[in-house]
N, CA, C and O of each residue as an XYZ file, in Angstrom:
724
protein
N       6.340     33.624     -8.515
C       5.847     32.093     -8.357
C       4.323     32.292     -7.671
O       4.152     33.143     -6.798
N       3.267     31.456     -8.133
C       2.052     31.519     -7.750
C       1.730     29.808     -7.400
O       1.936     28.849     -8.143
N       1.226     29.817     -6.176
C       0.533     28.472     -6.186
C      -0.656     28.319     -7.116
O      -1.448     29.209     -7.428
N      -0.659     26.957     -7.540
C      -1.913     26.785     -8.088
C      -3.383     26.423     -7.196
O      -3.391     25.653     -6.235
N      -4.646     27.162     -7.739
C      -5.696     27.080     -6.932
C      -6.253     25.534     -7.331
O      -6.068     25.074     -8.457
N      -6.835     24.920     -6.453
C      -7.353     23.361     -6.657
C      -8.173     23.458     -7.860
O      -7.923     22.456     -8.530
N      -8.933     24.104     -8.383
C      -9.465     24.220     -9.523
C      -8.472     24.221    -10.746
O      -8.966     24.069    -11.863
N      -6.994     24.393    -10.613
C      -6.201     24.374    -11.648
C      -5.344     22.937    -11.584
O      -4.636     22.652    -12.549
N      -5.410     22.137    -10.561
C      -5.126     20.837    -10.625
C      -5.351     19.748    -11.268
O      -4.656     18.732    -11.282
N      -6.547     20.002    -11.930
C      -7.172     18.989    -13.017
C      -7.150     17.537    -12.511
O      -6.724     16.619    -13.212
N      -7.626     17.366    -11.267
C      -7.978     16.130    -10.756
C      -9.273     15.586    -11.010
O     -10.306     16.257    -11.024
N      -9.200     14.405    -11.202
C     -10.711     13.707    -11.373
C     -11.552     13.765    -10.184
O     -11.324     14.001     -8.997
N     -12.624     13.471    -10.883
C     -13.880     13.413     -9.715
C     -13.853     12.142     -9.121
O     -13.102     11.241     -9.493
N     -14.795     12.041     -8.053
C     -14.562     10.656     -7.237
C     -15.375      9.836     -8.445
O     -15.104      8.637     -8.516
N     -16.096     10.229     -9.157
C     -16.927      9.137    -10.113
C     -15.842      8.883    -11.456
O     -15.741      7.794    -12.021
N     -15.200      9.898    -11.768
C     -14.210      9.355    -12.800
C     -12.964      8.532    -12.044
O     -12.284      7.697    -12.640
N     -12.789      8.859    -10.779
C     -11.623      7.978    -10.245
C     -12.150      6.697    -10.107
O     -11.334      5.840    -10.446
N     -13.442      6.170     -9.652
C     -13.758      4.817     -9.565
C     -13.957      4.123    -11.014
O     -14.035      2.900    -11.131
N     -14.024      4.948    -12.022
C     -14.081      4.498    -13.581
C     -12.388      4.151    -14.185
O     -12.128      3.195    -14.914
N     -11.498      5.037    -13.749
C     -10.205      4.936    -14.425
C      -9.595      3.619    -14.232
O      -9.988      2.833    -13.370
N      -8.624      3.384    -15.048
C      -7.788      2.279    -14.821
C      -6.745      2.404    -13.827
O      -6.085      3.443    -13.821
N      -6.499      1.485    -12.979
C      -5.863      1.534    -11.617
C      -4.505      1.033    -11.938
O      -4.205      0.373    -12.932
N      -3.595      1.482    -10.837
C      -2.449      1.086    -10.870
C      -2.682     -0.569    -10.341
O      -3.563     -0.766     -9.504
N      -1.938     -1.633    -10.811
C      -2.203     -3.091    -10.358
C      -1.510     -3.238     -9.134
O      -0.672     -4.140     -9.118
N      -1.671     -2.506     -8.008
C      -1.326     -2.557     -6.746
C      -2.298     -2.506     -5.674
O      -3.180     -1.647     -5.644
N      -2.161     -3.395     -4.800
C      -3.037     -3.746     -3.778
C      -2.309     -3.724     -2.473
O      -1.244     -4.339     -2.422
N      -2.812     -2.991     -1.228
C      -2.311     -2.961     -0.003
C      -2.804     -3.859      0.917
O      -4.005     -4.130      0.908
N      -1.989     -4.399      1.773
C      -2.484     -5.109      2.727
C      -2.033     -4.758      4.073
O      -0.834     -4.789      4.350
N      -3.000     -4.399      4.995
C      -2.526     -3.589      6.401
C      -2.717     -4.875      7.154
O      -3.763     -5.520      7.224
N      -1.583     -5.152      7.699
C      -1.803     -6.431      8.695
C      -1.579     -5.861     10.329
O      -0.472     -5.706     10.844
N      -2.671     -5.639     10.888
C      -2.864     -5.392     12.289
C      -2.174     -3.930     12.678
O      -1.414     -3.774     13.634
N      -2.577     -2.914     11.770
C      -2.163     -1.627     11.893
C      -2.996     -1.184     13.075
O      -4.219     -1.317     13.104
N      -2.194     -0.587     14.163
C      -3.055     -0.272     15.339
C      -3.385      1.219     15.265
O      -4.219      1.634     16.069
N      -2.848      2.056     14.418
C      -2.913      3.555     14.485
C      -4.089      3.805     12.985
O      -3.844      3.595     11.797
N      -5.109      4.213     13.500
C      -6.349      4.617     12.571
C      -5.494      5.782     11.666
O      -5.416      5.676     10.442
N      -4.967      6.717     12.286
C      -4.511      7.700     11.350
C      -3.462      7.254     10.376
O      -3.359      7.846      9.302
N      -2.684      6.258     10.675
C      -1.909      5.658      9.856
C      -2.703      4.874      8.557
O      -2.320      4.877      7.387
N      -3.832      4.250      9.067
C      -4.667      3.829      7.795
C      -5.224      4.917      7.158
O      -5.240      4.842      5.929
N      -5.660      5.854      7.637
C      -6.259      7.141      6.824
C      -5.214      7.745      5.860
O      -5.533      8.324      4.821
N      -3.990      7.573      6.264
C      -2.838      7.980      5.338
C      -2.565      7.060      4.312
O      -2.125      7.427      3.221
N      -2.838      5.691      4.641
C      -2.825      4.481      3.359
C      -3.934      4.780      2.495
O      -3.751      4.830      1.278
N      -5.214      5.010      3.067
C      -6.039      5.475      2.040
C      -5.717      6.714      1.114
O      -6.080      6.709     -0.062
N      -5.037      7.762      1.660
C      -4.800      9.033      0.906
C      -3.702      8.463     -0.147
O      -3.974      8.660     -1.332
N      -2.649      7.867      0.108
C      -1.555      7.414     -0.747
C      -2.379      6.329     -1.710
O      -2.058      6.253     -2.896
N      -3.220      5.668     -1.291
C      -3.954      4.777     -2.502
C      -4.539      5.532     -3.325
O      -4.490      5.283     -4.530
N      -5.327      6.801     -2.744
C      -6.146      7.388     -3.888
C      -5.062      8.335     -4.743
O      -5.193      8.415     -5.964
N      -4.153      8.938     -4.162
C      -3.073      9.756     -4.955
C      -2.444      8.608     -6.062
O      -2.294      9.076     -7.190
N      -2.145      7.505     -5.935
C      -1.479      6.639     -6.965
C      -2.561      5.792     -7.416
O      -2.072      4.730     -7.802
N      -3.834      5.802     -7.536
C      -4.828      5.340     -8.175
C      -4.791      3.606     -8.070
O      -4.866      2.908     -9.081
N      -4.661      3.028     -6.648
C      -4.440      1.922     -6.326
C      -5.644      1.098     -6.561
O      -6.747      1.642     -6.510
N      -5.533     -0.185     -6.818
C      -6.805     -1.110     -7.060
C      -7.604     -1.160     -5.507
O      -8.824     -1.108     -5.354
N      -6.845     -1.246     -4.703
C      -7.574     -1.973     -3.467
C      -6.934     -1.932     -2.102
O      -5.703     -1.948     -2.124
N      -7.503     -1.885     -0.935
C      -6.816     -2.060      0.154
C      -7.242     -3.010      1.040
O      -8.450     -2.894      1.249
N      -6.699     -3.955      1.678
C      -7.234     -4.899      2.605
C      -6.902     -4.464      3.917
O      -5.741     -4.148      4.179
N      -8.002     -4.408      4.950
C      -7.688     -4.156      6.206
C      -8.076     -5.237      7.083
O      -9.215     -5.685      7.218
N      -6.659     -5.742      7.867
C      -6.814     -7.159      8.354
C      -6.672     -6.902      9.848
O      -6.156     -5.903     10.349
N      -7.179     -7.900     10.463
C      -6.897     -8.132     12.015
C      -7.487     -6.935     12.993
O      -8.680     -6.657     13.123
N      -6.507     -6.372     13.569
C      -6.882     -5.130     14.569
C      -7.014     -3.960     13.773
O      -7.496     -2.974     14.332
N      -6.615     -3.855     12.340
C      -6.685     -2.497     11.803
C      -8.076     -2.092     11.555
O      -8.956     -2.819     11.094
N      -8.224     -0.483     12.014
C      -9.386     -0.124     11.847
C     -10.190      0.053     10.788
O      -9.576     -0.038      9.726
N     -11.369      0.278     10.680
C     -12.212      0.172      9.251
C     -12.718      1.584      9.136
O     -12.786      2.203     10.198
N     -13.089      2.206      8.027
C     -14.033      3.261      7.827
C     -15.250      2.806      8.584
O     -15.473      1.623      8.845
N     -16.021      3.808      8.921
C     -15.930      5.091      9.036
C     -15.407      5.737     10.420
O     -15.900      6.710     10.991
N     -14.326      4.993     10.814
C     -13.285      5.551     12.204
C     -13.138      6.988     11.933
O     -12.916      7.475     10.825
N     -13.289      7.665     13.111
C     -12.996      9.108     12.982
C     -11.486      9.394     12.483
O     -11.138      9.970     11.452
N     -10.807      8.914     13.349
C      -9.029      9.226     13.049
C      -8.814      8.720     11.511
O      -7.894      9.282     10.917
N      -9.432      7.887     10.906
C      -9.266      7.421      9.465
C      -9.942      8.440      8.599
O      -9.483      8.520      7.460
N     -10.872      9.183      8.881
C     -11.428      9.960      8.106
C     -10.850     11.183      8.174
O     -11.105     11.996      7.286
N      -9.885     11.556      9.347
C      -9.248     12.636      9.500
C      -8.178     12.786      8.679
O      -8.049     13.878      8.126
N      -7.261     11.800      8.448
C      -6.160     11.711      7.677
C      -6.517     11.203      5.996
O      -5.674     11.461      5.137
N      -7.558     10.616      5.683
C      -8.033     10.192      4.594
C      -8.676     11.146      3.687
O      -8.787     10.948      2.477
N      -9.156     12.332      4.392
C      -9.617     13.463      3.498
C     -10.674     13.163      2.412
O     -10.731     13.849      1.391
N     -11.552     12.078      2.657
C     -12.477     11.575      1.652
C     -12.197     10.288      0.697
O     -12.986      9.768     -0.092
N     -10.408      9.795      1.081
C     -10.140      8.750      0.051
C     -11.162      7.329      0.433
O     -11.448      6.427     -0.355
N     -11.548      7.438      1.720
C     -12.334      6.321      1.823
C     -13.729      5.953      0.914
O     -14.286      4.863      0.785
N     -14.038      7.121      0.406
C     -15.144      7.168     -0.132
C     -14.663      6.861     -1.918
O     -15.582      6.919     -2.735
N     -13.370      6.576     -2.382
C     -13.114      6.592     -3.597
C     -12.229      5.293     -3.915
O     -12.103      4.773     -5.024
N     -11.666      4.893     -2.757
C     -10.845      3.747     -2.808
C     -11.455      2.496     -2.416
O     -12.236      2.532     -1.465
N     -11.218      1.356     -3.014
C     -12.149      0.076     -2.811
C     -11.252     -0.691     -1.540
O     -10.024     -0.751     -1.586
N     -11.942     -1.180     -0.568
C     -11.383     -1.790      0.512
C     -12.209     -2.829      1.120
O     -13.438     -2.789      1.155
N     -11.444     -3.806      1.620
C     -12.227     -5.066      2.305
C     -11.720     -5.592      3.537
O     -10.560     -6.002      3.497
N     -12.302     -5.665      4.563
C     -11.861     -6.464      5.510
C     -11.622     -7.995      5.778
O     -12.468     -8.860      5.553
N     -10.371     -8.221      6.285
C     -10.131     -9.696      6.305
C      -9.646    -10.102      7.852
O      -8.640     -9.590      8.342
N     -10.205    -10.767      8.342
C      -9.620    -10.967      9.773
C      -8.474    -11.363      9.951
O      -7.926    -11.097     11.020
N      -7.747    -12.161      8.882
C      -6.398    -12.511      8.960
C      -5.641    -12.104      7.538
O      -6.060    -12.342      6.405
N      -4.714    -11.593      7.816
C      -3.839    -11.040      6.635
C      -3.480    -12.201      5.774
O      -3.362    -12.115      4.552
N      -3.279    -13.505      6.601
C      -2.704    -14.359      5.774
C      -3.768    -14.930      4.692
O      -3.431    -15.260      3.554
N      -4.892    -14.995      5.110
C      -6.150    -15.409      4.169
C      -6.444    -14.433      3.211
O      -6.957    -14.716      2.128
N      -6.094    -13.106      3.612
C      -6.214    -12.196      2.298
C      -4.886    -12.486      1.343
O      -4.944    -12.340      0.123
N      -3.928    -12.825      1.894
C      -2.685    -12.966      0.716
C      -2.881    -14.238      0.043
O      -2.474    -14.316     -1.116
N      -3.362    -15.107      0.502
C      -3.659    -16.617     -0.197
C      -4.616    -16.133     -1.143
O      -4.485    -16.329     -2.351
N      -5.482    -15.568     -0.687
C      -6.717    -15.077     -1.750
C      -6.051    -14.202     -3.090
O      -6.454    -14.250     -4.253
N      -5.167    -13.579     -2.670
C      -4.662    -12.705     -3.702
C      -3.668    -13.676     -4.511
O      -3.718    -13.607     -5.739
N      -2.947    -14.396     -4.031
C      -2.155    -15.338     -4.598
C      -2.746    -16.205     -5.784
O      -2.153    -16.505     -6.820
N      -4.065    -16.552     -5.409
C      -4.876    -17.466     -6.201
C      -5.373    -16.651     -7.231
O      -5.773    -17.147     -8.284
N      -5.383    -15.362     -7.001
C      -5.872    -14.390     -8.321
C      -4.476    -14.241     -9.074
O      -4.590    -13.535    -10.076
N      -3.513    -14.601     -8.908
C      -2.180    -14.204     -9.678
C      -1.282    -13.133     -9.252
O      -0.338    -12.692     -9.909
N      -1.682    -12.734     -8.030
C      -0.772    -11.505     -7.543
C       0.785    -12.005     -7.150
O       0.918    -13.120     -6.647
N       1.798    -11.271     -7.359
C       2.871    -11.205     -6.626
C       2.429    -10.676     -5.263
O       1.612     -9.764     -5.138
N       3.071    -11.360     -4.173
C       3.031    -10.762     -2.707
C       4.162    -10.311     -2.198
O       5.036    -11.149     -1.977
N       4.421     -8.934     -1.895
C       5.705     -8.626     -1.256
C       5.324     -8.366      0.337
O       4.226     -7.884      0.614
N       6.062     -8.628      1.135
C       5.910     -8.214      2.690
C       7.279     -7.220      2.777
O       8.444     -7.506      2.500
N       6.734     -6.014      3.239
C       7.833     -5.173      3.761
C       8.314     -5.442      5.157
O       7.636     -5.001      6.084
N       9.535     -6.194      5.437
C       9.819     -6.564      6.365
C      11.414     -6.902      6.360
O      12.003     -7.448      5.427
N      11.965     -6.494      7.518
C      13.539     -7.163      7.806
C      13.488     -8.306      8.300
O      13.265     -8.662      9.457
N      13.777     -9.080      7.058
C      14.054    -10.818      7.400
C      15.195    -11.043      6.606
O      15.614    -10.322      5.701
N      15.797    -12.405      7.135
C      17.136    -12.829      6.550
C      17.170    -12.543      5.151
O      18.154    -12.007      4.642
N      16.231    -12.841      4.545
C      16.324    -12.854      3.066
C      15.714    -11.774      2.139
O      15.475    -11.898      0.938
N      15.492    -10.610      2.985
C      14.622     -9.326      2.607
C      15.891     -8.999      1.421
O      16.999     -9.534      1.381
N      15.376     -8.027      0.560
C      16.224     -7.322     -0.337
C      15.858     -6.027     -0.428
O      14.678     -5.754     -0.209
N      16.832     -4.937     -0.783
C      16.569     -3.466     -0.678
C      15.339     -3.430     -1.853
O      15.197     -4.166     -2.829
N      14.544     -2.345     -1.409
C      13.279     -1.890     -2.442
C      13.954     -1.605     -3.675
O      13.380     -1.823     -4.741
N      15.102     -1.144     -3.635
C      15.770     -0.268     -4.937
C      16.167     -1.519     -5.931
O      16.329     -1.332     -7.137
N      16.310     -2.808     -5.317
C      16.493     -3.897     -6.023
C      15.368     -4.841     -6.889
O      15.541     -5.577     -7.859
N      14.364     -4.563     -6.259
C      13.155     -5.090     -6.675
C      12.644     -4.812     -7.857
O      12.346     -3.638     -8.078
N      12.443     -5.743     -8.807
C      11.911     -5.215    -10.140
C      10.466     -5.908    -10.496
O      10.456     -6.947    -11.156
N       9.379     -5.370    -10.089
C       8.195     -5.947    -10.423
C       7.829     -6.509    -11.766
O       8.135     -5.902    -12.793
N       7.244     -7.541    -11.787
C       6.778     -7.992    -13.120
C       5.684     -7.234    -13.693
O       4.633     -7.070    -13.075
N       5.864     -6.830    -14.696
C       4.803     -5.511    -15.304
C       3.437     -6.458    -16.034
O       2.336     -6.056    -16.411
N       3.966     -7.698    -16.044
C       2.604     -8.666    -16.319
C       1.607     -8.972    -15.173
O       0.496     -9.462    -15.375
N       2.107     -8.636    -13.928
C       1.314     -9.401    -12.945
C       1.108     -8.149    -11.814
O       1.941     -7.260    -11.638
N      -0.039     -8.258    -11.164
C      -0.605     -7.566    -10.073
C       0.392     -7.805     -8.935
O       0.934     -8.894     -8.751
N       0.630     -6.555     -8.072
C       1.403     -6.738     -6.850
C       0.430     -6.468     -5.554
O      -0.429     -5.587     -5.581
N       0.648     -7.296     -4.445
C       0.221     -6.902     -3.343
C       1.384     -6.673     -2.311
O       2.382     -7.391     -2.253
N       1.182     -5.772     -1.642
C       2.180     -5.122     -0.566
C       1.676     -5.234      0.886
O       0.763     -4.506      1.278
N       2.165     -5.989      1.549
C       1.788     -6.171      3.097
C       2.674     -5.576      3.937
O       3.849     -5.943      3.956
N       2.155     -4.466      4.824
C       2.564     -3.610      5.560
C       2.291     -4.292      7.052
O       1.212     -4.881      7.125
N       3.109     -4.296      8.251
C       2.768     -4.717      9.356
C       2.722     -3.994     10.190
O       3.234     -2.884     10.050
N       1.997     -4.414     11.540
C       2.044     -3.774     13.016
C       2.926     -2.544     13.114
O       3.881     -2.571     12.338
N       2.840     -1.586     13.806
C       3.916     -0.627     14.035
C       5.029     -0.952     14.963
O       6.103     -0.350     14.993
N       4.662     -2.034     15.779
C       5.614     -2.511     16.830
C       6.025     -3.830     16.401
O       7.240     -3.986     16.283
N       5.380     -4.671     16.181
C       5.532     -6.220     15.638
C       5.875     -6.292     14.333
O       6.703     -7.196     14.223
N       5.625     -5.734     13.184
C       5.663     -5.878     11.847
C       4.813     -6.909     11.323
O       3.813     -7.190     11.983
N       4.987     -7.391     10.479
C       4.043     -8.317      9.802
C       4.247     -9.635     10.365
O       5.314    -10.243     10.449
N       3.243     -9.958     10.692
C       3.102    -11.418     11.662
C       3.526    -12.596     10.952
O       3.430    -12.675      9.728
N       4.043    -13.618     11.756
C       4.898    -14.788     11.139
C       4.027    -15.511     10.266
O       4.529    -16.088      9.302
N       2.773    -15.566     10.468
C       1.796    -16.640      9.576
C       1.707    -15.851      8.124
O       1.664    -16.453      7.051
N       1.691    -14.708      8.229
C       1.516    -13.858      6.916
C       2.916    -13.972      6.211
O       2.954    -14.235      5.009
N       3.913    -13.805      6.840
C       5.145    -13.900      6.089
C       5.495    -15.160      5.625
O       6.260    -15.206      4.661
N       4.970    -16.490      6.261
C       4.986    -17.771      5.629
C       4.277    -17.825      4.150
O       4.562    -18.725      3.361
N       3.401    -16.868      3.856
C       2.688    -17.179      2.847
C       3.073    -15.970      1.500
O       2.600    -15.925      0.365
N       3.928    -15.224      2.047
C       4.349    -14.132      1.062
C       5.499    -14.803      0.105
O       5.902    -15.935      0.371
N       6.077    -13.991     -1.148
C       6.857    -14.413     -1.777
C       8.170    -13.382     -2.155
O       9.098    -13.691     -2.902
N       8.042    -12.374     -1.607
C       9.062    -11.494     -1.725
C       9.098    -10.790     -0.388
O       8.111    -10.551      0.308
N      10.319    -10.496     -0.120
C      10.402     -9.439      1.172
C      11.459     -8.516      0.836
O      12.570     -8.723      0.347
N      10.733     -7.178      1.293
C      11.694     -6.069      0.739
C      11.677     -5.033      2.245
O      10.844     -5.034      3.152
N      12.813     -4.271      2.100
C      13.047     -3.381      3.117
C      13.628     -2.038      2.530
O      14.264     -2.050      1.476
N      13.408     -0.949      3.198
C      13.921      0.242      2.577
C      15.423      0.574      3.173
O      15.690      0.324      4.349
N      16.150      1.016      2.487
C      17.644      1.186      3.098
C      17.533      2.207      4.053
O      16.849      3.213      3.864
N      18.173      1.989      5.065
C      18.178      3.111      6.131
C      19.554      3.434      6.327
O      20.378      2.536      6.155
N      19.981      4.722      6.702
C      21.317      5.024      7.165
C      21.513      5.864      8.451
O      22.580      6.457      8.606
N      20.498      5.945      9.412
C      20.590      6.550     10.441
C      20.600      5.461     11.654
O      20.783      4.260     11.452
N      20.380      6.033     12.938
C      20.314      5.381     14.033
C      19.067      4.181     14.112
O      19.200      3.047     14.572
N      17.785      4.802     13.504
C      16.693      3.912     13.846
C      16.573      2.927     12.796
O      17.165      3.104     11.732
N      15.747      1.743     13.031
C      15.820      0.740     12.230
C      14.286      0.637     11.574
O      13.859     -0.438     11.152
N      13.628      1.672     11.541
C      12.135      1.425     10.983
C      11.776      3.064     10.714
O      12.237      4.045     11.298
N      10.936      3.006      9.783
C       9.841      4.353      9.612
C       8.442      3.899     10.108
O       8.025      2.751     10.259
N       7.909      4.919     10.293
C       6.333      5.215     10.432
C       5.861      4.394      9.343
O       6.343      4.399      8.210
N       4.850      3.657      9.758
C       3.997      2.763      8.632
C       3.671      3.564      7.334
O       4.138      3.218      6.249
N       2.960      4.505      7.460
C       2.361      5.385      6.690
C       3.627      6.277      5.809
O       3.335      6.765      4.718
N       4.632      6.392      6.215
C       5.750      7.155      5.385
C       6.387      5.802      4.497
O       6.698      5.839      3.307
N       6.476      4.789      5.271
C       7.157      3.420      4.812
C       6.065      3.209      3.209
O       6.573      3.014      2.105
N       4.538      3.308      3.452
C       3.597      3.078      2.504
C       3.907      4.016      1.345
O       4.014      3.691      0.162
N       4.019      5.095      1.815
C       4.392      6.101      0.497
C       5.518      5.976     -0.103
O       5.486      6.263     -1.300
N       6.503      5.646      0.319
C       7.986      5.273     -0.173
C       7.841      4.035     -1.076
O       8.178      4.212     -2.247
N       7.412      2.854     -0.746
C       7.351      1.866     -1.279
C       6.295      1.973     -2.495
O       6.676      1.575     -3.596
N       4.885      2.529     -2.349
C       4.202      2.757     -3.362
C       4.906      3.561     -4.246
O       5.311      2.923     -5.218
N       5.217      4.835     -4.248
C       5.978      5.409     -5.065
C       6.957      4.903     -6.039
O       6.932      5.151     -7.244
N       8.105      3.936     -5.226
C       9.039      3.291     -5.949
C       8.229      2.364     -7.116
O       8.473      2.504     -8.314
N       7.308      1.470     -6.638
C       6.788      0.539     -7.282
C       5.897      0.937     -8.555
O       5.671      0.280     -9.571
N       5.411      2.372     -8.141
C       4.795      2.852     -9.273
C       5.514      3.568    -10.440
O       5.055      3.753    -11.568
N       6.627      3.909    -10.002
C       7.869      4.594    -10.867
C       8.228      3.350    -11.777
O       8.130      3.490    -12.996
N       8.634      2.153    -11.254
C       9.128      1.400    -11.711
C       8.027      0.398    -13.017
O       8.311     -0.210    -14.049
N       6.900      0.631    -12.370
C       5.716     -0.035    -13.097
C       5.417      0.822    -14.447
O       5.155      0.247    -15.503
N       5.472      2.194    -14.340
C       5.312      3.460    -15.293
C       6.564      3.221    -16.407
O       6.375      3.175    -17.622
N       7.662      3.103    -15.859
C       9.067      3.040    -16.526
C       8.923      1.789    -17.408
O       9.391      1.761    -18.546
N       8.287      0.790    -16.874
C       8.350     -0.581    -17.806
C       7.269     -0.664    -18.704
O       7.360     -1.466    -19.634
N       6.146      0.112    -18.568
C       5.180      0.317    -19.592
C       5.668      1.139    -20.793
O       5.406      0.841    -21.959
N       6.262      2.001    -20.484
C       7.003      2.977    -21.350
C       7.862      2.504    -22.090
O       7.988      2.996    -23.211
N       8.751      1.346    -21.651
C       9.788      0.515    -22.529
C       8.871     -0.403    -23.388
O       9.312     -0.705    -24.497
N       7.755     -0.845    -23.054
C       7.003     -2.079    -23.905
C       6.303     -1.379    -24.948
O       5.634     -2.005    -25.770
């Protein structure tokens, strides 16, 4: 068994990345306090060729040192925008026709595995603060509420881990629905 070298991975260049078709998914980071988590979100957005990231409220923005540490250059490829309030970003995305999902444990949330994205619509996924979650005003303008089933003693995951799980699950579902059509 031999590990592949970087030149064998057949990755696109940053210029090719900017021009390629993106997954119809946008991330909305609502008051994320750890810049390391923000950098990880950029890495995930690059890995799955997501459309965009909204950085909202207290969420750090590039070129923050800790973002750059974990993003490893993804801040140069992934489109991002700052919004003072996540609720304003969500309302703008809804006007553009996005389905908006908050990843939060609320009375009406469904398990991530139960959600089927509409293959004809773009999706915005809202992730909240590491301690307080998605703020109430932002929750009030979201359409879907999803949570990752958990079977241990803890009631939450690190937001960077959560982003990776949710994005991969939605990418799989979107790719599968495209193959069916």
